[in-house]
C-alpha positions in Angstrom: -32.8 132.1 197.0 -29.6 133.1 195.1 -31.6 135.3 192.8 -33.2 137.1 195.7 -29.8 137.8 197.3 -28.5 139.0 194.0 -31.4 141.4 193.5 -31.0 142.8 197.0 -27.3 143.5 196.4 -28.0 145.3 193.2 -30.7 147.4 194.9 -28.3 148.3 197.7 -25.5 149.3 195.3 -27.9 151.5 193.2 -29.1 153.1 196.4 -25.6 154.0 197.5 -24.7 155.3 194.0 -27.6 157.7 193.8 -27.1 159.3 197.2 -26.2 163.0 197.0 -24.6 164.4 200.1 -21.7 166.6 201.0 -20.4 168.3 204.2 -17.7 170.7 205.2 -17.2 169.6 208.8 -16.6 165.8 208.4 -13.0 164.9 209.0 -12.4 163.0 205.8 -12.7 164.8 202.6 -14.5 163.2 199.6 -12.0 161.4 197.4 -12.4 161.3 193.6 -12.8 157.5 193.7 -16.0 157.8 195.7 -19.3 157.8 193.9 -20.7 161.1 195.0 -22.8 163.3 192.8 -23.5 167.1 193.1 -26.0 169.5 191.6 -24.8 170.7 188.2 -24.3 174.3 189.4 -22.1 173.2 192.3 -20.0 171.0 190.0 -19.5 173.9 187.6 -18.4 176.1 190.5 -15.8 173.4 191.4 -14.7 173.3 187.8 -14.3 177.1 187.6 -11.9 176.9 190.5 -9.6 174.2 189.2 -11.7 171.1 189.5 -12.6 168.7 192.3 -10.3 165.9 191.1 -7.3 168.3 191.3 -8.4 169.5 194.8 -8.8 165.9 196.0 -5.3 165.0 194.8 -3.8 167.6 197.3 -2.8 166.6 200.8 -1.4 169.8 202.3 -2.6 173.4 202.4 -0.7 176.3 204.1 -1.5 180.0 204.1 -0.4 183.1 206.0 -2.5 186.0 207.2 -0.9 189.3 208.2 -2.7 190.2 211.5 -2.1 193.5 213.5 -0.1 191.5 216.0 2.0 189.7 213.4 1.8 186.8 211.0 -0.6 183.9 211.5 0.3 180.7 209.6 -2.3 177.9 209.2 -1.2 174.4 208.1 -3.9 171.8 207.4 -3.8 168.1 206.4 -6.6 168.1 203.8 -7.3 164.3 204.3 -7.7 164.1 208.1 -8.2 167.8 208.7 -5.5 168.0 211.4 -4.5 171.6 211.7 -1.9 173.9 213.2 -2.2 177.7 213.7 1.1 179.4 214.6 1.8 183.0 215.7 4.5 184.6 217.7 2.1 184.7 220.7 0.4 181.3 220.6 -0.2 178.0 218.8 -3.6 176.3 218.3 -3.8 172.8 217.0 -6.0 169.8 216.3 -4.3 166.4 216.3 -7.2 164.4 215.1 -8.6 163.8 218.6 -8.0 167.0 220.7 -8.0 170.7 220.2 -5.1 172.3 222.1 -3.5 175.7 222.7 0.0 176.5 223.7 0.9 180.0 225.0 3.2 181.6 227.5 0.5 183.9 228.7 -3.2 184.5 227.9 -2.7 186.2 224.6 -5.5 184.4 222.9 -8.9 185.5 224.2 -11.2 183.5 222.0 -12.4 179.8 222.0 -9.7 177.6 220.4 -12.3 174.9 219.6 -14.3 177.5 217.6 -11.3 179.1 215.9 -8.9 176.2 215.1 -10.5 175.5 211.6 -12.5 178.6 211.1 -10.3 180.4 208.6 -9.4 177.2 206.9 -13.1 176.7 206.0 -13.5 180.3 204.8 -10.3 180.0 202.7 -10.9 176.5 201.3 -14.2 177.6 199.7 -15.8 176.4 197.5 -14.0 173.0 197.8 -14.9 172.7 201.4 -18.4 172.1 200.2 -17.5 168.8 198.6 -17.2 166.9 201.9 -19.7 164.2 203.0 -23.0 165.1 204.8 -24.1 168.4 203.2 -27.6 168.9 201.6 -28.1 171.4 198.8 -31.1 173.6 198.1 -31.6 176.4 195.5 -32.5 179.8 197.0 -33.3 183.2 195.8 -30.4 185.0 194.1 -28.5 187.8 195.8 -29.0 191.2 194.2 -26.0 193.5 194.9 -25.0 196.8 193.2 -26.8 195.9 190.0 -25.6 192.3 189.7 -27.5 189.1 190.3 -25.8 186.0 191.9 -27.6 182.7 192.0 -27.6 181.0 195.4 -27.3 177.5 196.8 -28.1 176.8 200.4 -26.0 174.3 202.3 -27.2 172.5 205.4 -25.8 169.6 207.4 -27.0 166.2 208.4 -27.7 165.9 212.1 -24.6 165.1 214.2 -22.1 166.1 211.6 -19.2 168.2 213.0 -19.2 170.6 215.9 -21.9 172.8 214.6 -24.4 170.8 212.5 -26.9 173.6 212.8 -24.7 176.0 210.7 -26.0 177.0 207.3 -24.3 178.5 204.4 -25.4 180.1 201.1 -23.0 180.0 198.2 -23.6 182.7 195.6 -21.8 182.4 192.3 -21.3 184.5 189.1 -24.0 183.3 186.6 -21.6 183.3 183.7 -18.2 182.3 185.0 -19.5 180.2 187.9 -16.8 181.6 190.1 -17.8 182.0 193.8 -18.9 185.5 194.6 -20.4 185.6 198.1 -20.8 183.4 201.1 -23.6 183.9 203.5 -23.2 182.0 206.8 -24.7 181.6 210.3 -22.9 181.0 213.5 -24.4 178.4 215.9 -21.3 177.1 217.7 -22.1 178.9 220.9 -25.9 178.7 220.9 -26.2 175.2 219.4 -29.5 176.4 217.8 -30.5 177.4 214.3 -29.9 181.0 213.5 -31.8 183.3 211.1 -29.0 185.9 211.0 -26.6 185.6 208.0 -23.2 187.2 207.9 -21.6 187.9 204.5 -18.1 187.5 203.0 -17.4 188.7 199.4 -15.1 186.6 197.2 -13.7 187.7 193.9 -9.9 188.5 194.3 -8.4 185.1 193.4 -4.9 183.7 192.9 -3.8 180.7 190.9 -2.0 178.2 193.1 -0.8 175.1 191.2 -3.9 175.3 189.0 -6.3 175.9 191.9 -8.2 179.2 192.0 -7.9 180.2 195.7 -8.7 183.4 197.5 -6.1 186.2 197.7 -8.4 188.5 199.5 -11.8 188.1 201.1 -14.0 190.9 202.4 -16.5 190.9 205.3 -19.5 193.1 204.8 -21.9 194.7 207.2 -25.4 193.4 206.8 -29.0 194.3 207.3 -32.1 192.2 206.9 -29.9 189.3 205.8 -28.4 191.2 203.0 -24.9 192.7 202.6 -24.6 196.5 202.8 -21.1 198.1 203.1 -17.7 196.6 203.3 -16.3 196.3 206.8 -12.8 194.9 206.3 -10.5 192.9 204.1 -8.2 190.0 204.9 -5.3 189.0 202.6 -3.7 185.6 202.3 -0.1 185.3 201.3 2.6 182.6 201.0 -0.1 180.1 200.0 1.3 176.6 199.4 -0.4 173.4 198.3 1.2 169.9 198.0 0.3 166.3 197.2 2.7 165.3 200.0 1.5 164.3 203.4 2.5 166.9 206.1 4.6 165.9 209.0 2.0 164.5 211.4 4.0 165.4 214.5 3.5 169.1 213.8 -0.1 168.7 214.9 0.8 167.2 218.3 0.5 169.5 221.4 3.8 170.6 222.8 4.6 170.0 226.4 2.5 172.2 228.8 -0.2 172.8 226.2 -3.8 173.0 227.4 -6.3 170.5 226.0 -9.6 172.1 225.2 -12.6 170.1 226.5 
């Protein structure tokens, strides 16, 4: 009987060890102590950007975007994914339970539940793809302006995050393994799979404490699920990372905030 129990325990441990999943919408990021494995190409992309161990050692990420109406500062706790977006017109936050918005008047016209972590996910690429619950699949490379970029499709396990139907395609440089393009679908509003991919070009990077993070990303127009011409750039400034835990009270809704259902 003891031998049977021992064999069952060993089988269970091996099964857990060999599981290969990652997801960008689960609250807790993968820690280096966890036994997760990744496709070799994905691991090499992580390495080209500073390494997954170094990323997992961080606790705080903050960046600023210069928008037409002023600066927009995003603060994120990388472990629990609490977040705070601050502008001179409004604040949007997530305290681990609720998404909230605080504003004197109706300056923000979008959906706070859709936006509160949107730019964080785009900015934290490719490391955001090291969370739990993502499935990988090789796809046809992207051909653009004479260059070829191998592609990896990312899909989510059912029930993971607000939009488990979302899909991404990470395209990387075949020699440097630096991230080059991101194709993505938007399913938050429809809650259904979409066949229409939007495209962001990466390539202008900045070294922040040994991490290669975006300095500028560029949205492209698209046709037949391929990028065509550049639409606009977005620059990130005053980027800060830290191993220190951010003040958790910063993510709590101020008095008179609206809780988003």
